[in-house]
N, C-alpha and C positions, 0 to 999 in steps of 0.2 A: 874489552875486559882489562881490569887493572889489578896487577898482583898486589899492590899496596892496599887496595880496597879489600881483597881477599884476606890479607894478613890482619887487617883491622877486624874483619868478621870473626876470625878465629882467635883474636887477641894475641897474635904472635908478634913479639918484639925482638926476637933474636936475629943473629946475622944470617945472611943468605948469599954471601959472596962466593962461597965455595961449595960445590955440589958434593958433599961428603955424607957419610952415614949418620953422623951426629946431627947434622942439620935436617936431613930427611926424617929422622926419628922424632926430632923435636916438633917439626911442622905437623907430622902425622899425629902425634899425641895431642897437640892443640886442636887439630881438626875433629878428632873423634869425641873430644870433650865439649866442643862448641856446636857441631852440626849433628842433629839427631838422625838416626836411621828411622825413616817413617814412610808410611804409605797413605797418609791422611787425604791426599788429593783424590784418591779413588772414592773415599767416603764423604767427599765434599762436592762430588759431581764435576771434578776437574780431570783433565787427561794429563798423563805424565809424558812429556815430550822427550825424545832422545835427541836433543839438540843442545850443543854446548853453551850457546849464548842464552837459551831459555833456562838451562840448568844453573848457569852463573847468576842470572837475574833472580831465580827462585831462592837459591841457597845464600848467595852473598848479599843481594840487595833487599830481598824480602825476609831474610833471616829464617828461612824454612830449612827443613832437612830433605832427605831423599832416600831412595833405595840404592842398591849396588850400582846400577847403571847410571845413576846421577852422581853419587859420591865419588866413585872411582874414576868416572870419566872426567869430572872436575879435577880430581887429584892428578890425573895424567897430564892435564893441561898445566897445572901448577908446577909439577916436577919437570916437565919438558921446558917450560919457561925458565926454570932455574938451571937448566943445563944437564939434567939427568937423561939417561938412555932408557926409555920406557917402552914396553910392549904390552898390548892388551892380551889377556888370556881369557878363556871361557871355562867355566866349571859346571858340574852337576851336583846339586845340593842333596845330601843324604836325607831320606825320610825314615826316621826310626820306627814309626808305627807300621810301615810297609817293609822295613828292612831292605830298601831298594833305592836306586837312583833313577831320576827321570831319563827318558830316551834322548832328550835334546838338552843342550846347555841352557842353564837358567840363572847363571851368576857370572858377573864380570869382575875380574881381578887384574892386578898389575904385576908385571915382572920388571925389575929394575936391575940393570947391569952396572956394577960399581966396583972399581979397583979389582977387576978380575973375578969377582964373585957375583952370583945372582941372588936377588932378594925378592920375596913375595910381599907386595904392599896391598893390603885389603882394608880399606876404610869404610866398606859398605856391607858388612854382614850384620852388625847390630847384636842386640840381646847379649846373652852370656858367652857367645862364641866369637865375639869381636876381638881380633888381635889388638894388642896395645902397642906393638912395635913391629917394624918390618922383620920378616923371618928369613934367615939365610936358607937358600934352597939346597938342603942336604938331607939325605935319607937316613932315618933311623936314629937321629940325635935329638934328645930332649932339649927343648928351648923354653926354659921357665920364664913366665911373664906374670904380672900381677893377677890376671884372671885365672891362671892355672898353667899347667905344663902343656905346651903345644909341641907337635912334631910332625914331620913329613915321613911318609913311607912310599917308596917308589917300587912299582911292580910292573915290569915289562913296558916301561915308558909311560905308565899311568901313575900319577902322583896323588896321594891321599893326605889330606890334612886331618889330624886327630887332636882331640883335647882330652887330657886326663882330668876326670872330674873330682872335685872335693866333696866331702860330706856337707850337708846343709842343715842348719838349725832354723826351722821355719816357724815364725811367730804367726798367730792367727791361722793355724793349720786348717780350720774349718772352711776358710774362704778359698783354699787351694783345690782346684778341680782338674789340674793338668794331668796328663798321662803319667802314670807311675814309672819313673825311671830311676828309682832309688838304688837299685842294684847295678845300675850301669856304671862301670868303673871308667871306661874310655868311650868317647863318642867320635865316630868318623863324621867330620863336618861336611866335607865335599871332596870330590875327585876332579882332577883336571889334567890336561896335557900341556906340553910346552909349545903347541902349535900357535903361532901368532894369529891374532884375530883382528878384523876390522870392525869398527863400530856398526857398520851396516849389517853385520851378521847378528846383531842383537835386536834388530828392529822387530822381528817376529816374536821373539821372547818378550820384549817390552810390551807389545800389544796384548799377547796372550795372558800374561800374568795379571793385567789389570781388567781383563774382560771375561776370562773363562770362569764358569760357575764354580768349578772345583779348585780354583787357584787359592792358595793360602792367603794371598793378599786381598782377594775379594771376600773371603769368608772371615777374615780377621782385620780389624783396624789396629795398626801397630805404630807405636812411637817409643823409641828407646834412645837413651843417651848415656854415654860413659861418664862417670864422675871421678873425683880424685881418688876414691877408694873402692869403687864398684860400679854399679849401673842402676838406672831407674828405667822402668818400662811400663807403658800404659797399653794394655792389650784389651780391646773392648772397654769394659768398665773397670777392669782390674788393674790397680797400680801396684807394681812389685818393685821394691827397692832392695838391692843386694849389696852387702858390705863384704868385700873379699877378705878371706883369711883373718876374720876378726879374732879367732883363737886357733890353736894348732890345727891346720888343714881343714878348717870348718868355715863355711860362709854363712853369714847371718842374713836371713830372708824375711822381709816384712811385707805383708800383703794387706791391701784394703780395697774395698769396692767404692767407686766414685759415683755419686749421683749425677744425673744429667745436668742439673743446674750448676754443678761444680766444674764441669768439663773445661770451660773456657779459662777459668782461673787456674786449674791444674796445668793445663797446657802452657800457660804463660809463666807460672811460677816455677814449674819443674823442668820445662823444656825450652823456655823463651820463645814459644811459638804463638803467633796471633794469626788466625785464619780469616780469609776474606769471605768465605762462604760457610753456610751452616754445616756443621760436622755431625754425622750420624754414626755413633759407635756400633761396631759389629764384632761378635765373637761366636761364630757358628761352628768353627772347626775344632776338633779335639786334638789336632796335631800339637805336639809339645814344642815350645820355643826355648825351653830351659834344659 
């Protein structure tokens, strides 16, 4: 694996001689705008391997994206290669429709120790809850970013990531069929502990999420990418493009339905993805991703 090849993949041309916060933030920003959060392999008849070399080949050489266990595992290798002190952590993602968290960890994120401070680096959440910058691990302090205001809350050793939501101006409202969360002011995104994890601890989760009939990733095909001023996301046949804060504390949301014959073109033009196998879109779940 070649760090320069990775930098070319994410179009990063900055310095990387010093493992500091500015460098880490810049690389992170380039990563999330180049590498989609996607589960298309599941809907192309491919398996998702929890193997660093396989992930590198998929994301860097084949110019694909991946989910948390791919994006963040690759980022951990990048940051370690550059001299950062990186620890894997496990999280449980909040399900708003159930007002609950799963029993077992289902999300991989990174903790980076830097200059006496801890930062959470998570380049593998996707959609509208994707961090745009590393977050300092402190409780109860608002940390504004372009997507919105994020913060951590710590309760008896359990940490919660929250995002304060903006209002949305939705064009093509008739095409929106997602769960109504308009009155939701703040969303808990996930909870986690600071217990260090080994990648082996995620193998069961990696297998379950791509095979369980009730898994969100089995019931929805998802591809999302952060842009210069927002995100674009293809969920099933629905393409959503969000422009953050286009006017005072309001996000502009544009939605359109993509025909099957347009899929290949949309994936290439909007996400720079070309698939090896036939892609079958799926959107059976009513769970909200926004």
